[in-house]
C-alpha positions as CSV (number, residue, x, y, z in Angstrom):
1,M,11.1,26.1,-3.9
2,H,12.6,23.0,-4.9
3,A,10.6,20.0,-6.7
4,Y,11.2,16.5,-7.3
5,D,9.3,14.2,-9.7
6,V,9.4,10.8,-8.7
7,S,8.1,7.8,-10.7
8,A,6.0,5.8,-8.1
9,F,3.4,3.0,-7.8
10,L,0.5,3.0,-6.3
11,I,-1.0,0.0,-4.4
12,A,-5.2,0.9,-4.6
13,Q,-7.7,-1.5,-3.4
14,F,-5.9,-3.9,-1.4
15,G,-7.8,-5.7,0.4
16,K,-9.8,-8.9,2.0
17,N,-13.0,-9.9,0.1
18,Y,-15.2,-11.4,2.8
19,A,-17.4,-12.8,-0.1
20,V,-14.9,-15.8,-0.6
21,A,-14.6,-18.9,1.7
22,E,-12.3,-18.1,4.4
23,D,-10.7,-21.4,3.5
24,K,-10.0,-20.0,-0.1
25,R,-8.7,-16.8,1.0
26,I,-5.3,-15.5,0.2
27,S,-3.4,-14.1,3.5
28,G,-2.4,-10.0,3.7
29,N,1.0,-11.3,3.6
30,D,0.9,-13.7,0.5
31,L,-1.2,-10.9,-1.2
32,M,1.6,-8.8,-0.8
33,Q,4.3,-10.6,-1.7
34,I,2.8,-11.1,-5.1
35,V,2.0,-7.3,-5.6
36,N,5.7,-6.9,-4.5
37,C,7.3,-9.6,-7.3
38,E,5.1,-7.8,-10.0
39,L,6.1,-4.3,-9.1
40,A,9.6,-5.6,-9.1
41,E,9.3,-7.2,-12.7
42,I,7.7,-3.6,-13.8
43,Q,10.2,-1.5,-11.8
44,H,12.9,-3.9,-13.7
45,R,11.3,-2.9,-17.0
46,I,10.6,0.7,-17.0
47,G,12.3,2.0,-13.5
48,G,10.5,3.6,-10.5
49,G,11.7,3.3,-6.9
50,V,8.9,4.2,-4.4
51,K,5.6,2.1,-3.9
52,Y,2.6,4.3,-2.0
53,L,-0.8,3.5,-0.7
54,D,-3.4,4.8,1.7
55,C,-5.3,3.1,4.0
56,E,-8.1,4.2,7.1
57,A,-6.7,5.1,10.2
58,D,-7.4,1.4,11.8
59,A,-4.9,-0.3,14.1
60,K,-4.8,-3.5,12.2
61,L,-3.9,-2.2,9.2
62,I,-1.4,0.1,10.6
63,H,0.8,-2.7,12.4
64,F,0.3,-4.5,8.8
65,Y,1.7,-1.8,7.0
66,Q,4.5,-0.6,8.9
67,K,5.4,-3.5,11.1
68,E,5.1,-6.4,8.7
69,Q,5.6,-4.8,5.5
70,G,8.1,-1.9,6.3
71,F,6.2,1.1,4.8
72,T,6.7,4.5,6.2
73,L,4.0,6.6,7.4
74,Y,4.6,10.2,5.4
75,G,1.2,11.9,5.7
76,E,-2.4,11.9,6.1
77,R,-5.7,13.1,4.6
78,L,-9.1,13.8,5.6
79,S,-11.6,12.1,3.1
80,E,-14.1,14.9,1.7
81,T,-16.5,12.2,0.8
82,D,-16.9,10.0,3.8
83,G,-15.5,12.0,6.5
84,K,-12.6,9.2,7.5
85,R,-8.9,10.3,8.0
86,Y,-6.2,8.1,5.8
87,L,-3.1,7.2,6.3
88,Q,0.1,7.5,4.0
89,Y,2.7,5.1,3.5
90,L,5.5,4.9,1.2
91,K,8.3,2.2,0.9
92,F,11.1,2.4,-1.5
93,F,12.5,-0.4,-3.4
């Protein structure tokens, strides 16, 4: 069996903070743009070519990550903790 090691960046805890007043919240697209700029800088310094994340199987999240951000679904997992299904996404730089 062949195996490959890939340097990748996990985008974790990406979400809205509803405790912040709505007029002061940053949009998901703006937040992802900030994340992408930071990761591009880091990738330039240390290498790596893949971003990945997982999210709940929710129609709005699926649309955001697949359609708006260009991530590709590569798997899913069932949480042993909360029993929820999480979708796993990746995107190449």
